[in-house]
SERO-4910 file (N, C-alpha, C, O; in steps of 0.05 Angstrom, whole numbers):
BEGIN
 pado doro    nc1    nc2    nc3   cac1   cac2   cac3    cc1    cc2    cc3    oc1    oc2    oc3
  Met    A     18    -25      5      0      1     -1     19     26      1     12     46    -11
  Arg    A     42     26     15     51     46     18     74     56     -7     81     79    -13
  Ile    A     81     29    -21     89     34    -51     64     48    -71     70     66    -86
  Arg    A     45     41    -70     27     47    -88     26     76    -78     24     91    -98
  Phe    A     26     89    -57     16    110    -54     39    123    -63     35    143    -77
  Phe    A     62    115    -59     89    134    -64     91    138    -90    101    158   -100
  Ile    A     78    114   -105     80    120   -138     57    141   -151     57    153   -173
  Phe    A     39    140   -133     22    155   -145     24    180   -134     16    195   -151
  Tyr    A     30    191   -115     42    211   -107     63    221   -125     58    244   -133
  Leu    A     82    214   -133     99    217   -158     97    224   -178    112    241   -187
  Ile    A     73    210   -193     55    209   -218     43    241   -216     48    257   -234
  Gly    A     24    249   -188     17    268   -172     31    290   -184     22    305   -201
  Ile    A     58    291   -174     73    303   -176     83    321   -190     85    345   -186
  Ile    A     93    299   -220     99    308   -251     78    322   -256     82    345   -261
  Val    A     38    311   -258     27    321   -268     22    353   -258     20    373   -272
  Trp    A     20    350   -239     26    384   -229     44    408   -235     41    433   -235
  Ala    A     68    390   -240     89    413   -256     97    410   -273    120    419   -278
  Leu    A     79    392   -296     75    397   -318     55    418   -325     58    435   -343
  Phe    A     33    415   -309     10    430   -319     22    463   -307     14    482   -321
  Thr    A     38    471   -286     49    492   -279     65    501   -300     60    522   -311
  Leu    A     81    489   -307    100    493   -325     86    504   -354     97    522   -367
  Phe    A     67    494   -360     50    501   -385     39    528   -383     47    547   -396
  Ile    A     18    528   -362      5    557   -349     25    573   -350     16    594   -358
  Ser    A     54    576   -345     66    599   -343     80    605   -366     96    625   -367
  Lys    A     75    590   -386     89    597   -407     67    618   -434     69    629   -456
  Val    A     47    612   -413     22    628   -438     26    659   -420     28    666   -397
  Asn    A     26    674   -448     20    702   -449      1    712   -453    -14    699   -467
  Tyr    A     -9    738   -443    -43    743   -443    -41    774   -460    -25    789   -451
  Glu    A    -52    780   -476    -57    804   -485    -75    825   -472    -93    813   -460
  Thr    A    -77    854   -469    -99    861   -454   -117    882   -467   -108    894   -487
  Asp    A   -135    886   -460   -152    904   -475   -148    936   -468   -137    942   -446
  Asn    A   -154    952   -482   -151    982   -472   -169    981   -444   -156    982   -422
  Lys    A   -191    979   -444   -208    985   -422   -199    960   -402   -191    937   -407
  Ser    A   -204    974   -380   -199    963   -359   -222    941   -340   -245    946   -344
  Ile    A   -219    924   -327   -248    907   -314   -261    922   -301   -285    916   -297
  Asp    A   -253    943   -291   -277    961   -271   -294    971   -295   -317    961   -297
  Asp    A   -284    990   -315   -296    998   -333   -315    974   -346   -338    980   -349
  Leu    A   -308    952   -353   -320    937   -367   -347    929   -350   -371    928   -358
  Tyr    A   -339    926   -330   -352    915   -302   -378    941   -304   -400    933   -309
  Asp    A   -375    966   -300   -394    980   -298   -415    983   -323   -436    995   -322
  Glu    A   -405    972   -343   -424    970   -356   -443    952   -362   -463    956   -376
  Phe    A   -437    923   -346   -453    906   -344   -467    896   -317   -482    876   -315
  Lys    A   -457    916   -294   -461    917   -268   -497    916   -267   -509    933   -280
  Pro    A   -510    899   -253   -533    889   -245   -545    916   -229   -533    930   -213
  Asp    A   -569    919   -237   -588    944   -214   -592    934   -187   -613    921   -185
  Leu    A   -579    936   -164   -583    924   -143   -616    927   -127   -627    911   -112
  Leu    A   -624    951   -137   -655    963   -130   -675    957   -145   -698    967   -142
  Ser    A   -666    936   -167   -687    929   -189   -699    909   -174   -685    898   -156
  Gln    A   -723    902   -177   -742    878   -171   -739    862   -187   -743    839   -181
  Asp    A   -730    868   -213   -731    850   -233   -705    843   -240   -686    858   -234
  Asn    A   -702    820   -252   -674    811   -248   -678    791   -282   -686    768   -278
  Pro    A   -674    799   -311   -681    788   -332   -663    768   -337   -672    750   -350
  His    A   -636    766   -330   -619    753   -336   -611    752   -372   -603    732   -385
  Asn    A   -615    780   -380   -619    771   -409   -589    786   -424   -585    806   -437
  Phe    A   -574    766   -415   -548    754   -429   -550    733   -449   -566    714   -447
  Arg    A   -535    737   -468   -538    715   -490   -513    697   -482   -495    703   -466
  Tyr    A   -515    676   -495   -490    656   -497   -469    661   -519   -473    665   -543
  Leu    A   -441    659   -502   -419    669   -527   -408    645   -523   -387    649   -536
  Ile    A   -406    615   -512   -396    591   -520   -422    569   -504   -427    568   -480
  Asn    A   -433    555   -525   -458    539   -508   -454    507   -524   -463    501   -546
  Pro    A   -439    488   -503   -444    464   -512   -473    443   -525   -474    422   -538
  Gly    A   -497    467   -511   -515    458   -520   -524    423   -512   -504    409   -506
  Pro    A   -544    412   -512   -546    383   -494   -528    358   -500   -531    334   -493
  Ser    A   -512    368   -514   -491    334   -529   -480    327   -508   -476    302   -508
  Ile    A   -471    341   -483   -463    330   -462   -482    317   -442   -472    302   -426
  Cys    A   -505    320   -442   -526    308   -429   -547    286   -446   -572    282   -445
  Ser    A   -528    275   -461   -534    261   -490   -552    236   -475   -572    225   -484
  Thr    A   -540    229   -451   -558    197   -439   -564    210   -412   -559    232   -402
  Asn    A   -576    191   -405   -594    193   -372   -566    196   -354   -547    181   -360
  Leu    A   -565    214   -334   -546    217   -317   -560    218   -287   -581    230   -280
  Val    A   -546    206   -275   -550    213   -237   -539    247   -235   -556    263   -227
  Leu    A   -511    257   -242   -511    285   -233   -504    290   -260   -496    275   -277
  Ile    A   -510    324   -259   -494    335   -274   -483    364   -265   -501    380   -261
  Ala    A   -460    372   -262   -445    391   -241   -441    420   -261   -436    420   -285
  Phe    A   -443    432   -251   -429    465   -260   -411    478   -234   -413    480   -209
  Val    A   -390    485   -257   -365    486   -237   -361    514   -239   -356    521   -263
  Cys    A   -363    536   -222   -360    559   -218   -329    565   -226   -312    551   -216
  Ile    A   -322    583   -242   -288    576   -250   -278    611   -267   -292    625   -282
  Ser    A   -257    615   -260   -247    640   -274   -237    623   -304   -230    601   -311
  Pro    A   -242    652   -318   -234    641   -351   -205    637   -353   -194    627   -373
  Ala    A   -193    644   -331   -158    643   -333   -154    618   -330   -136    607   -343
  Ser    A   -173    599   -309   -165    581   -301   -159    552   -310   -166    533   -297
  Phe    A   -143    550   -340   -142    528   -350   -130    510   -344   -128    491   -359
  Glu    A   -117    511   -320    -96    486   -303   -111    473   -287   -105    450   -282
  His    A   -138    485   -273   -156    483   -256   -173    463   -276   -169    438   -273
  Arg    A   -187    468   -291   -202    460   -312   -192    430   -318   -204    411   -308
  Asn    A   -168    427   -335   -159    406   -334   -154    388   -314   -158    364   -319
  Leu    A   -144    395   -290   -141    381   -265   -173    368   -261   -179    344   -260
  Ile    A   -190    386   -259   -225    375   -260   -232    349   -279   -243    328   -275
  Arg    A   -224    357   -296   -234    335   -327   -216    309   -317   -226    286   -320
  Gln    A   -190    312   -307   -180    291   -306   -179    274   -279   -165    255   -273
  Thr    A   -194    286   -269   -195    269   -238   -237    270   -231   -254    259   -245
  Trp    A   -241    283   -213   -263    274   -201   -295    278   -228   -316    268   -222
  Ala    A   -292    293   -252   -303    302   -271   -296    286   -287   -305    292   -309
  Asn    A   -281    265   -288   -275    247   -315   -296    229   -323   -295    207   -312
  Trp    A   -311    231   -336   -331    223   -349   -322    184   -351   -337    166   -345
  Lys    A   -299    182   -359   -291    158   -370   -294    140   -343   -307    119   -345
  Leu    A   -285    146   -323   -280    139   -290   -312    138   -282   -321    117   -274
  Phe    A   -326    158   -284   -353    157   -276   -376    168   -296   -385    191   -296
  Pro    A   -384    146   -313   -406    149   -332   -430    158   -327   -445    163   -346
  Ser    A   -437    161   -297   -460    170   -289   -467    200   -289   -489    210   -285
  Ile    A   -438    215   -295   -436    248   -285   -422    257   -306   -404    246   -318
  Arg    A   -435    286   -312   -424    299   -332   -412    330   -316   -422    336   -294
  Ala    A   -395    344   -326   -395    375   -312   -382    395   -338   -364    394   -354
  Val    A   -400    409   -331   -395    441   -353   -379    458   -336   -379    454   -312
  Phe    A   -366    477   -345   -353    498   -327   -359    517   -341   -355    519   -365
  Leu    A   -374    541   -321   -392    570   -320   -370    583   -322   -352    575   -307
  Val    A   -362    606   -340   -347    625   -346   -369    648   -351   -391    643   -361
  Gly    A   -359    675   -342   -358    694   -357   -342    712   -384   -327    702   -400
  Leu    A   -350    741   -384   -330    750   -399   -310    763   -391   -313    780   -374
  Ser    A   -283    757   -405   -259    766   -393   -254    787   -408   -256    784   -433
  Ser    A   -244    818   -394   -239    831   -413   -209    829   -419   -193    848   -418
  Asn    A   -205    808   -425   -173    801   -444   -187    780   -465   -197    757   -464
  Lys    A   -181    804   -488   -188    784   -514   -177    760   -516   -192    743   -526
  Thr    A   -145    749   -507   -130    734   -517   -144    708   -496   -141    684   -501
  Leu    A   -156    716   -480   -166    696   -454   -194    676   -472   -200    653   -474
  Asn    A   -206    704   -483   -237    701   -494   -231    677   -520   -243    655   -523
  Ser    A   -209    688   -538   -203    671   -557   -197    641   -548   -209    622   -558
  Met    A   -177    638   -526   -167    615   -517   -189    594   -501   -190    570   -496
  Leu    A   -205    616   -498   -237    594   -481   -248    578   -508   -255    554   -510
  Ile    A   -248    598   -527   -263    575   -557   -248    559   -562   -257    536   -561
  Thr    A   -224    561   -569   -206    538   -569   -213    511   -551   -219    488   -558
  Glu    A   -212    523   -524   -216    505   -504   -240    485   -510   -241    460   -510
  Ser    A   -261    505   -514   -291    490   -515   -290    474   -546   -310    460   -549
  Glu    A   -273    474   -568   -277    473   -585   -260    437   -581   -269    415   -587
  Thr    A   -241    443   -572   -230    411   -560   -245    392   -540   -246    368   -542
  Tyr    A   -257    409   -515   -263    389   -499   -298    396   -494   -307    380   -477
  Gly    A   -314    412   -502   -344    416   -510   -355    419   -482   -377    409   -478
  Asp    A   -341    434   -458   -355    427   -435   -356    459   -425   -363    458   -401
  Ile    A   -352    482   -433   -350    510   -425   -381    522   -431   -391    520   -453
  Val    A   -391    531   -414   -411    549   -423   -401    584   -414   -382    589   -399
  Gln    A   -419    606   -428   -401    630   -424   -421    642   -429   -436    630   -445
  Glu    A   -428    666   -420   -447    685   -426   -432    712   -426   -410    715   -416
  Asp    A   -448    732   -440   -436    758   -437   -428    786   -416   -417    808   -421
  Phe    A   -438    774   -395   -432    785   -367   -404    791   -361   -389    777   -374
  Met    A   -392    806   -346   -365    805   -338   -354    788   -318   -359    792   -295
  Asp    A   -342    772   -324   -331    746   -301   -322    768   -274   -300    779   -278
  Thr    A   -333    774   -256   -323    784   -230   -331    771   -212   -346    752   -215
  Tyr    A   -321    777   -189   -327    763   -159   -360    765   -158   -375    747   -157
  Asp    A   -366    795   -156   -393    801   -145   -419    796   -167   -443    803   -165
  Asn    A   -404    780   -190   -425    767   -212   -428    740   -211   -437    725   -228
  Leu    A   -417    734   -186   -415    699   -179   -454    690   -190   -463    672   -204
  Thr    A   -464    708   -178   -498    704   -176   -501    703   -201   -515    685   -210
  Leu    A   -492    720   -218   -496    717   -254   -490    696   -259   -506    686   -275
  Lys    A   -470    679   -250   -460    654   -265   -468    629   -250   -461    607   -257
  Thr    A   -483    633   -229   -501    612   -220   -529    608   -230   -540    586   -232
  Val    A   -545    638   -241   -560    633   -250   -555    623   -277   -570    604   -283
  Met    A   -537    628   -295   -527    619   -316   -533    586   -322   -542    572   -341
  Gly    A   -524    580   -295   -522    552   -292   -547    534   -284   -547    509   -282
  Leu    A   -570    552   -280   -597    544   -279   -609    544   -300   -626    527   -303
  Lys    A   -605    558   -316   -622    562   -339   -608    549   -360   -619    541   -380
  Trp    A   -575    544   -355   -570    521   -380   -578    493   -370   -589    477   -385
  Val    A   -573    487   -341   -582    458   -334   -617    453   -350   -625    436   -366
  Ser    A   -631    476   -338   -661    472   -338   -674    470   -368   -697    462   -373
  Thr    A   -651    479   -387   -650    475   -423   -645    454   -433   -663    440   -443
  Tyr    A   -618    447   -433   -604    427   -439   -592    401   -423   -576    387   -435
  Cys    A   -602    393   -394   -598    369   -380   -617    368   -353   -613    363   -329
  Ser    A   -640    375   -372   -659    361   -350   -663    338   -345   -681    330   -329
  Asn    A   -643    321   -359   -652    289   -359   -632    281   -336   -634    257   -331
  Ser    A   -620    291   -324   -603    283   -308   -616    293   -267   -622    315   -258
  Lys    A   -614    269   -256   -632    273   -240   -623    284   -210   -639    286   -191
  Phe    A   -600    290   -208   -591    313   -193   -568    334   -203   -549    328   -217
  Thr    A   -572    361   -193   -545    381   -199   -531    388   -178   -543    389   -156
  Leu    A   -504    393   -181   -483    398   -168   -472    426   -174   -462    430   -196
  Lys    A   -474    447   -153   -464    472   -162   -434    466   -142   -434    460   -118
  Val    A   -412    471   -158   -387    469   -142   -367    493   -150   -368    503   -173
  Asp    A   -351    499   -132   -333    516   -139   -307    503   -152   -304    479   -146
  Asp    A   -288    515   -167   -269    503   -177   -240    492   -155   -219    482   -161
  Asp    A   -250    499   -133   -228    496   -105   -242    473    -90   -237    469    -66
  Val    A   -262    458   -103   -271    434    -85   -266    410   -101   -270    410   -126
  Val    A   -257    391    -91   -259    362    -99   -278    340    -91   -280    335    -67
  Val    A   -292    328   -109   -318    319   -105   -310    288   -105   -296    278   -122
  Asn    A   -321    277    -86   -314    243    -76   -333    240    -89   -356    244    -80
  Val    A   -327    227   -121   -357    215   -133   -363    193   -127   -388    192   -123
  Pro    A   -350    168   -124   -361    146   -124   -384    145    -93   -407    136    -96
  Val    A   -375    154    -68   -391    157    -53   -417    176    -47   -436    172    -32
  Leu    A   -409    204    -68   -432    221    -72   -457    203    -97   -481    208    -95
  Ile    A   -450    189   -114   -462    173   -132   -480    148   -112   -504    142   -114
  Lys    A   -467    142   -100   -478    118    -79   -492    128    -69   -514    116    -71
  Phe    A   -495    153    -52   -515    166    -35   -533    176    -58   -556    170    -49
  Leu    A   -537    189    -84   -561    197    -97   -577    173   -108   -601    169   -112
  Lys    A   -559    161   -111   -577    135   -125   -591    121    -99   -614    112   -101
  Asn    A   -577    120    -76   -599    109    -54   -633    133    -52   -657    129    -48
  Gln    A   -621    153    -57   -634    177    -54   -663    177    -74   -685    186    -67
  Ile    A   -654    161   -104   -672    156   -123   -686    130   -118   -705    126   -133
  Asn    A   -680    113   -103   -688     88   -105   -709     87    -84   -728     72    -85
  Phe    A   -702    110    -61   -732    117    -45   -747    139    -48   -762    151    -31
  Gly    A   -741    145    -77   -765    164    -86   -754    190    -77   -770    209    -75
  Lys    A   -723    196    -68   -723    229    -61   -706    249    -83   -686    262    -79
  Asp    A   -720    245   -104   -708    256   -129   -719    276   -135   -712    286   -156
  Lys    A   -738    288   -121   -752    311   -129   -760    330   -106   -769    324    -84
  Asn    A   -754    355   -117   -759    379    -95   -732    370    -67   -734    367    -42
  Tyr    A   -717    368    -81   -700    368    -58   -669    387    -64   -655    388    -85
  Tyr    A   -665    400    -41   -642    420    -37   -625    417    -18   -629    422      6
  Met    A   -602    406    -31   -583    398     -3   -551    409      0   -540    415    -21
  Gly    A   -541    413     18   -527    420     28   -513    430     55   -530    425     72
  Ser    A   -496    440     64   -487    454     84   -502    469     98   -490    489    104
  Leu    A   -527    470    107   -545    484    117   -538    507    134   -525    501    154
  Gln    A   -544    530    130   -541    552    143   -566    568    151   -578    580    133
  Gln    A   -573    569    178   -594    578    188   -600    602    211   -591    597    233
  Asn    A   -610    622    210   -601    641    222   -585    655    230   -583    665    253
  Ala    A   -566    659    203   -544    668    201   -547    698    205   -569    705    194
  Ile    A   -533    719    217   -539    756    213   -527    768    192   -504    766    183
  Ile    A   -543    780    187   -543    801    163   -513    819    173   -516    823    197
  Leu    A   -495    826    167   -477    843    171   -479    874    166   -475    883    144
  Arg    A   -484    889    188   -489    915    173   -465    938    180   -467    962    179
  Asp    A   -445    924    185   -415    945    195   -410    947    164   -414    930    147
  Lys    A   -399    975    163   -395    980    133   -359    978    127   -345    984    107
  Lys    A   -352    967    153   -329    966    146   -320    937    143   -296    934    138
  Ser    A   -330    921    145   -335    879    138   -340    872    106   -360    880     94
  Lys    A   -325    861     97   -326    854     69   -352    837     64   -354    825     43
  Trp    A   -373    837     88   -393    825     87   -413    843     85   -436    833     82
  Phe    A   -410    873     85   -434    886     92   -454    887     67   -452    886     42
  Ile    A   -473    890     84   -508    887     67   -522    918     67   -534    922     88
  Lys    A   -524    930     57   -547    952     59   -576    935     58   -585    915     47
  Glu    A   -586    957     78   -616    944     82   -634    941     55   -653    926     53
  Glu    A   -625    958     35   -633    955     10   -635    936     -8   -650    933    -26
  Glu    A   -617    921      0   -604    893    -17   -612    875     -2   -608    853    -12
  Leu    A   -621    873     18   -637    858     33   -640    861     58   -618    858     70
  Asn    A   -661    868     74   -670    873     96   -674    853    114   -674    829    107
  Gly    A   -679    860    139   -691    839    161   -660    837    181   -641    851    174
  Lys    A   -659    825    198   -639    812    209   -619    784    201   -595    781    200
  Tyr    A   -637    771    198   -620    745    193   -621    738    162   -641    742    150
  Tyr    A   -599    727    150   -610    718    129   -630    693    122   -641    685    143
  Pro    A   -636    682    106   -656    656    101   -635    636    102   -610    639    100
  Ser    A   -648    617    106   -642    593    105   -621    584     74   -632    580     53
  Tyr    A   -599    582     76   -584    572     53   -563    553     56   -552    549     77
  His    A   -559    543     35   -534    524     31   -507    536     29   -505    550      9
  Gln    A   -482    534     44   -467    547     40   -453    535     15   -451    511     11
  Gly    A   -441    558     -6   -442    564    -34   -414    541    -44   -418    529    -65
  Pro    A   -386    535    -27   -373    524    -41   -386    503    -61   -384    505    -85
  Ala    A   -399    483    -48   -424    459    -58   -441    454    -52   -444    447    -28
  Tyr    A   -465    453    -72   -493    447    -54   -504    434    -86   -498    440   -109
  Met    A   -527    412    -70   -538    408    -96   -565    402    -95   -575    392    -75
  Phe    A   -578    408   -116   -611    393   -112   -615    385   -140   -601    389   -159
  Ser    A   -645    366   -137   -653    353   -154   -662    375   -187   -673    397   -188
  Thr    A   -652    360   -205   -660    372   -226   -673    385   -232   -668    408   -240
  Asp    A   -702    372   -230   -728    392   -226   -737    418   -218   -755    433   -225
  Leu    A   -718    419   -200   -719    449   -185   -705    466   -203   -712    489   -201
  Ala    A   -687    461   -221   -674    482   -238   -689    495   -257   -678    517   -262
  Ala    A   -711    492   -269   -730    510   -275   -738    534   -259   -732    558   -262
  Lys    A   -754    519   -239   -767    523   -222   -751    550   -198   -762    564   -181
  Leu    A   -723    548   -204   -704    564   -183   -700    588   -206   -700    612   -200
  Tyr    A   -697    580   -234   -695    605   -246   -710    614   -253   -702    636   -261
  Gln    A   -736    612   -257   -758    626   -267   -763    643   -238   -770    666   -242
  Thr    A   -761    637   -216   -766    657   -195   -745    675   -188   -748    694   -173
  Ser    A   -714    665   -203   -692    688   -206   -700    705   -222   -688    726   -218
  Leu    A   -714    707   -238   -720    728   -259   -746    754   -249   -752    773   -262
  Asn    A   -755    749   -229   -764    771   -211   -759    768   -190   -779    773   -177
  Thr    A   -734    760   -171   -716    759   -154   -700    785   -155   -686    790   -174
  Gln    A   -701    805   -130   -679    821   -136   -647    818   -136   -640    805   -116
  Phe    A   -632    823   -146   -602    805   -147   -588    814   -118   -594    833   -104
  Phe    A   -570    795   -114   -564    789    -95   -534    780    -95   -530    756    -99
  Arg    A   -510    797    -89   -475    785   -100   -471    761    -89   -462    741   -100
  Phe    A   -481    764    -61   -471    725    -53   -492    709    -63   -516    712    -58
  Glu    A   -479    685    -81   -493    667    -89   -507    646    -79   -527    635    -89
  Asp    A   -492    638    -51   -510    614    -46   -527    629    -22   -544    614    -12
  Ile    A   -525    654    -11   -550    664      1   -572    673    -21   -597    672    -17
  Tyr    A   -564    681    -39   -582    687    -70   -600    661    -74   -623    665    -80
  Leu    A   -593    638    -71   -599    616    -78   -618    606    -65   -637    592    -73
  Gly    A   -611    618    -29   -628    608     -9   -652    623    -15   -673    610    -13
  Val    A   -653    648    -20   -670    668    -27   -697    647    -43   -718    638    -35
  Leu    A   -681    647    -69   -697    632    -86   -716    608    -74   -740    605    -78
  Ala    A   -699    589    -56   -710    563    -56   -732    575    -40   -752    561    -40
  Asn    A   -733    599    -25   -754    600     -3   -773    615    -16   -796    613     -9
  Arg    A   -767    631    -37   -792    649    -57   -805    620    -65   -829    619    -59
  Ala    A   -797    600    -75   -803    580    -93   -820    565    -68   -836    548    -76
  Val    A   -819    568    -49   -830    548    -32   -822    521    -25   -838    502    -25
  Leu    A   -795    519    -19   -783    495    -26   -780    486      8   -765    496     25
  Asn    A   -800    459     12   -793    458     42   -780    433     44   -784    416     62
  Gln    A   -762    432     23   -744    405     30   -717    410     35   -700    395     24
  Phe    A   -710    428     49   -680    437     60   -668    410     67   -678    396     84
  Arg    A   -648    405     56   -631    378     72   -606    386     74   -591    395     57
  Lys    A   -602    380    104   -571    382    114   -554    358    113   -554    342    132
  Ile    A   -539    355     91   -521    334     94   -492    339    107   -476    322    115
  Asn    A   -490    369    106   -463    367    118   -431    360    114   -413    361    130
  Tyr    A   -430    349     83   -409    341     76   -387    361     70   -366    353     59
  Leu    A   -389    380     76   -371    400     70   -346    393     93   -346    388    117
  Val    A   -322    396     68   -291    389     93   -283    414     91   -294    426     72
  Leu    A   -266    427    105   -241    450     97   -217    436    103   -218    425    124
  Ile    A   -196    435     90   -169    427    101   -146    443     91   -141    447     67
  Pro    A   -133    452    111   -106    471    105    -89    456    101    -68    456    114
  Phe    A    -92    437     79    -70    415     75    -65    398    106    -45    393    119
  Gly    A    -94    391    110    -79    381    132    -99    349    137   -104    335    118
  Pro    A   -107    342    163   -123    320    161   -162    329    157   -175    349    165
  Tyr    A   -172    304    140   -199    312    143   -208    318    173   -200    309    195
  Lys    A   -232    340    167   -247    345    187   -270    333    183   -268    326    160
  Tyr    A   -297    322    193   -319    309    188   -334    329    203   -324    342    222
  Ser    A   -361    332    195   -387    342    201   -396    325    209   -395    303    199
  Asn    A   -409    333    235   -431    311    246   -457    315    226   -470    336    222
  Val    A   -463    284    214   -481    279    191   -504    260    207   -498    252    230
  Pro    A   -526    254    198   -539    232    204   -527    209    190   -514    208    169
  Ser    A   -537    186    210   -517    165    206   -536    143    190   -529    121    181
  Ser    A   -558    153    189   -586    139    172   -577    147    149   -569    128    137
  Asp    A   -575    168    137   -569    179    113   -548    154     98   -559    135     87
  Val    A   -520    156     99   -503    141     94   -479    147    111   -479    167    126
  Asp    A   -460    131    111   -435    121    117   -429    152    130   -447    169    128
  Arg    A   -405    158    142   -388    179    149   -366    189    137   -344    196    147
  Ser    A   -375    189    107   -355    195     85   -355    229     73   -375    244     71
  Lys    A   -339    234     69   -334    258     56   -347    262     27   -342    243     12
  Phe    A   -366    287     13   -374    282     -3   -357    302    -26   -351    297    -49
  Trp    A   -352    326     -7   -331    345    -21   -312    353     -7   -319    359     16
  Ile    A   -288    356    -14   -272    376     -4   -263    403    -10   -254    407    -32
  Met    A   -264    423      8   -257    445     -5   -219    449      1   -208    447     24
  Ile    A   -205    454    -21   -182    456    -18   -173    482    -24   -187    498    -36
  Leu    A   -149    487    -17   -131    519    -26   -108    516    -44   -100    539    -49
  Lys    A    -93    498    -57    -76    491    -75    -81    473    -90    -95    453    -85
  Val    A    -65    480   -124    -70    458   -144    -57    437   -131    -69    419   -143
  Ile    A    -44    427   -117    -25    412   -112    -42    386    -88    -41    361    -88
  Glu    A    -56    406    -70    -72    389    -58    -89    382    -75    -91    358    -69
  Met    A   -100    386    -88   -125    371   -102   -118    348   -113   -135    330   -116
  Ile    A    -88    346   -122    -81    322   -137    -76    304   -115    -75    279   -117
  Leu    A    -73    316    -97    -69    294    -67    -91    277    -56    -95    254    -51
  Val    A   -105    302    -55   -136    292    -40   -148    269    -63   -160    248    -56
  Trp    A   -142    276    -89   -155    257   -107   -141    235   -106   -157    217   -111
  Ile    A   -117    225   -100   -101    205   -102   -111    198    -81   -127    179    -84
  Ile    A   -106    206    -52   -118    188    -30   -139    181    -28   -146    162    -14
  Asp    A   -162    201    -48   -191    188    -45   -186    160    -64   -190    137    -57
  Arg    A   -180    167    -81   -178    137    -99   -166    110    -81   -178     89    -76
  Ile    A   -145    116    -75   -130     91    -57   -149     77    -38   -153     53    -36
  Met    A   -165    105    -21   -185     86      2   -215     80     -7   -233     76      9
  Ile    A   -217     80    -34   -241     68    -39   -245     45    -38   -268     36    -43
***
């Protein structure tokens, strides 16, 4: 076992080094406009009660990815420049040759860098798994990215039983997760479900010095509605269309996980499902949250990581421990 682990460890190091070397040699051209100027052109109106999401697809793989019945479609929120991360995800937990019952698409907005946008088109022609709309790809537009994911899944991948929204710094333990989801399907729990690390009665911060400061006109009240934390959460795919339609007349809010909680509450979903398998590791031992033993074994569904090398090592360890 130790020899096997050491071999996989060396392979992981070599792969990581090659990817890093490749990315470091890429030179990008810049546009005349700054990203702040471009963002101002596309910035949503926080005071508007309407959120029409009137953006157009620049890259769209269409229904080809979901041509077969799937257990899970994952949409990965990721930066246009993160070529390295996309390749790692394709080769690890989103590798459909290893896991034929899942598929993944990468959600990106518009970069202010023309070269990056051109490279995305080339990448899409190679892999066919990138979805891009013409809003600016900024942190404050993560909500637009998630709404884009809801729209795309409800239009092109409604045949998948479940949908996973996941950030690019998360490793998904696919065998454990698929086993859990298949059990949900067998017990008829594949409709009207919204699952993740549940947050309730979280206080809305009004301190203007805080990074998480929220104005009253953005969201009133003392507490956030119930929501699942943003690095990763799941919902049955039948909800994608309902959540997307609800978003079209729901005020824009820049924290996407909380915004989805708002949508879920407005759509009157009573199936907030706490599964609490989010694990944070600073390149250290796994830390498990408390989970209901009746649902599934005490195993991790996904792990939030900090660095590319951690993604490689966590993936290797997971494969060995299966």
